[in-house]
N, C-alpha and C positions, 0 to 999 in steps of 0.2 A: 331323905335318903335317896333323891332320885338319880345320883350318879355314883358308881361306887368308888370313882377316885376324882379328884380336880382336876382342870385343865395340866398339861404338863407339856414339857417344851418338846415330847417324845414324836415321833412321827406315828399316824395312825394304829399303822401296824404295831408300833411300838405301847402304846396307848393299850392295844384290844389283848395284847400279849400281859399287860401290867393288869389289865382289869381280870385276867381270867386267874392269875394269881390270885388277887385280892378276894376272887369270887370262892374259887377254892378253899382259900383259909376261914372265909366266914362260914361258909356250908360245912365244912369239917368240924368246926369249933363248937356248931349250933346257935351261931349268930344271926343265921339266913338260912332261909330254905326257901325252895321252889314252892308256889304254890299256883294252883288254877282256878281259883274263886275268885280271882279281880274283877271289880265292876269296871264300866267305862269312866266312871267319878275318879279312877284310881289310877290309870294310865293315862300317856300323852295320846291325845284325838287321834294324832298320824300313825300309832301305833294299833291304836283300839281298830280301825278300819282294815288295816294289814290283817288284823288277828282274826277278826268275822270272817273274812273271807279265805284266808288259809284254813280257818275251821270247817266251811264248808266245802273243803274241798281234801279233807281226810289229814289235815296235821293237826297234833294237839299242840298246844302253846302252854306253858308254864310262864310267871312272872317270879322276879327274885324277890322276897318279902324278906326286908330287916326292921332292926329298933323304931327307923323312919317311917315305915310304911313298904310297899310296893316301890319296885326301884325301876328304870328304863333297860334294865336286862334280862333278856329273856332266854328260854329254849325251847325251842321247837323241835317235834317227835314226829316221826313219820317211817312206819315201815322198819323199824328199827335203827333209824338214822337220825341221830341226834344233833341240830346247830343250834348255838348259841349268838346271840345278836345282841347290839346295844341299838335301841328304839327301833330301828327298821334293818331287814337285809340287804344294803345296797348294794354287795357284790364288791365293795370297795377294794378286793384282792383284786380284780379283774382289770381294776382303773390305771390309765397310763400316767405316767410322771407329771404331765401337765393337772391333771386332779386334783394337784397339792394347792396350785396357785388359788383354787376358790376360799381358801382360808383367808386370803389377804388380799383387800381391794385392790393394793397397789398392783400388785402381781396380776389379779384377774385383769383390769385395766389395760395392763400391758401388754397381756395376749390379746386381748379382744382389738386392740389397736394393728397388733401385729398382723393381724388376719383381715384387717378391713372391715371388722365388724362396728357396728354405728356404738359410739361411746359419747358421752360427754365432757368437753373440752376442760380438764382439771391439772390439780398437782398434789402431792403429798408433802406433809410437813410436821415436823415434831413441837413438843410441846414448848420449846424454847425457843421456836422460830416466830412466835406470833407476829411479831413486827414486820418480817420478811412473807408472813401469809396475808397478813391485811393490803401489803402492797402490791403484792400478787391479785389478790380479790379486787381491789381498786383498777387496776390495767385491763382486767378479761370483763370487768363490767356487771352491774348486779342485772336483773337477781342470780343470786346465789345462792349454793346447799354446801353445807358443811354435813360430814359425817365422821364418825372414830373409823381410821384405819382396818380393824376387825370387829367383829360383833355381826349379828343378824335381828331379824325383825324389829327394823327401824331405831332400835337402840340409841339415844343420845344423838339422835338425827335434825335438823334444823334445814328446813327448806323454803323457797322463796324470797331468801334474805336480800333487803332491798335499800341497806344503808349499812355506814360504816360501825357504827355503835351497834346495831344487831348483831352484824357479824362477828364484831368481838367479842361478844356473848357468847355466839353459838360456836366461836371456839372454845373457849371457857367448859362449856356445858359439853360438847366432845371429847376433852382433855379427860372428865371427869370420868369417863368411860376407858380410854385408850390414851397411853401417851404420843402418839401418833394419828394424825387425822387428813382429810382431802377435802380440800377446796375446789368443788365443780360448778362451771354453767349451769343454772336453772333450766330444764326444758319443760316448757307448758305441752300437757297434755295427760290421757288415764293411765294410771297405774296397773299393770299388767305381771300375772305370774303364769308362766308357762313350763309346764310339766312334762319333761320326758325321760321315757324308761327304754333302756335299753337301744339309744337310739333312734327312739319312735316317739312324737309329739303323740301325748294323751289326753291332753287337758288344757285349758286355758282360763282364768277367771281375772275378771275388773274388782278392783279395790277401789269403791266406793267413800269418799268423805261420811262422816257422821253427820244423819240428816234426818227430818220428817217430813212427812208429806200431808199436807192440810186436809181432813174432810169438810171443813163447811161448817162446824158447829164444835168442833172442838178444841179448846185453848193449846197455845203451844205447851203451857207446863202440864196438861193432862196426855198430849201426846209423846211428849219424852216418855213420860210413867208410862204410858202402853208400850212402848217399845220397850221401854227396860225391862220389863216385867215378862218379856219373852226368857222363860227357863234356861233357852240354848246360850242367851249371854251371860258371862261370869263377870266379875267385879275387874276393876284396873288391874291387877295382879294373880288373879284367878291361874292357877298352874295350867289346867287340863280343860280351859275355854279356847276354841275356835275364834267367837265372836264376845265382844263385850259389850258392858252398859256405856250408852252415851255419858262422857266425861263432861259435867258441865264446869269447865275452869275459865280463867281468863279469855281465851281465845273464844270459846262459845257466847260469852257475856257480851263480849266487842262485837261479836257476827251480828248478836241481835239487834246490840247499841245503833250499828250502822245503818240498820231500814227502821229504826225507832220504834220497835216491838218490844213489848214486855214479855214478863210469863203468862200474862192473861189475854195477850191477843189470839185472836180467832184468827188462824188462817184460810183463807179461801180455797174451797175444794179442790183438788190436784194441784194445789202448790207447794212446792219442793223447799224447803228450807234449809241451808246447809248451817252444820254447829259447830264444823273444825275444817280447817282449810287444808287438811292434808289425811289421806286413805288412813292412817294407820287404823287398824284393828283394835290395839290396846285402848284407843279413844273411844270408841264406839263406831267405827268403819261398818259401811258394810260389803258383801262378796257378790257379784253378778256372773253367773256360769255363761260365757260365751263362745264356749269349745267350738260351736256349730256354725260360727261365722267368720274364723279366723282364716283371714287371707292365704292361699296355697304359698305366696313368698313367705310370709310369716313364718308357718308352718316348717318351711324349709330352713327359715333364719335360727329359729329355735334347736333344729334337730342337727345343723350343720356348729352350731354354738358347742351342743354336747359332744359330736364327734372330734371338735379341735382341742376339745377339754380332756377328749379319754375319758368321760366318766357317764358310768350304766347309768345312774339316777340323780335328776337333778330338777332343780327348780329356777327358772331364770326370770328375774326380775325386769321389767322394761318400762319405758313412758312412751307412748305415742297416739296422736291423737284419736285416732281410729283405729283399733285390731282388724277390721273388714278391709282395710285397704293396703297396699302392699307397703312395707317399710321404706321402700324406695320412691317412694312418690310422697313422703311426707317427713319432716322432721320427727327423729326418735333417737333414743339412746338404750342401750342394756347397761342396768346400774350394778346387778351383784346376781353371782350366782350359788345357790344351794345346795351344798350336797348331802344335805340331809332333808329332802324334801316333804313341806307340811302338806301332804295329800288329802288331809283332813279339809282343806278349805274347799275342795271340787266336791266334797262329797256333802255337804252345808252349806251349799249357798242359799242368801237369803231373798235372794231372786234368780227365777232360770230352773231348769232343770238339772238336777245333779248329776255330774259324770262319775266315771269308775276307774280313776289310777290306779284302786288295790286291787284290781282285777291283773292289770297289766303287770304291777309289782310283783303278784304272787306269780304271774308267769316266768317271771325272771328268777323268782326264787327256786321254783321246781328246776329251772334250767339250769343255774350254776350253784345249785347247793345240794338237789336230789336226785342229779342223774350222772 
């Protein structure tokens, strides 16, 4: 029962109104109640870090509890003022009309292009346009990326597609999630997530594909098991985990085979072995905090994107070779925007000093909800 109602065709404001009605009915009938004894494992990580910061500043937060457990619906109380929010209070009521484009990757790309932001060349298709999509992909040239038109957290995304057979398979995979999909040119570089709160850049994380680093004595099997034993890493489908255990799928086995390694191979000290090609967290990817080295031009880019989209809290995914160099001096692309930013990524990096976007989000909460 993480959500009171399933996704609907309503606007965000309409969904908020509907959730309020459902919530009131559930509470009045005794089916659900607000409780303040939730634990970190009970709720979304992004919500947890916001709530801990807010409570340290005099806000008392309750989570709605129903037959399925705790939900993503919260009630914050301070000095007689009560604020209800879903997952995070992102001040969406203060956003401009362009903010709605973030729910649709096609509209996002169109708006980015209109304002001359860097994007990957691509086009949107429907599931019945497979032949047309294949022809487009061949004209653009491999490697390619296929992703659903809607959705987040890299669901049903395939990257670095190098031939027509894999392109056709990637299209089928994407349409399992969404009837519409995007084909675009694959951009080489690292994956970064920049977070902007109230139009101010606050943090940036680099997502790194699942890997292990040799110590000179441990086998690959031992290194994987040791990394997966980290209690902060959840399973593949763990609902309330930021990082996940390394997935030993066909890709991982192929990457071992390419180096003629087996699970019993001992890596040299300092040798890094990648076990996935994509930096997806659900497959065991890592997080490197890079906020302090982001080039000023890239800070300005993140903030300008937020302003053009008129959105007060946003996570901006982009690819570029080096975040410490200006985006103007390298090939890069903004991939998508998340209007419910996963601030937890910055609080629990696997490498580097944690940033604190929760502090900026609570500042915005006081500004827009409590004054």
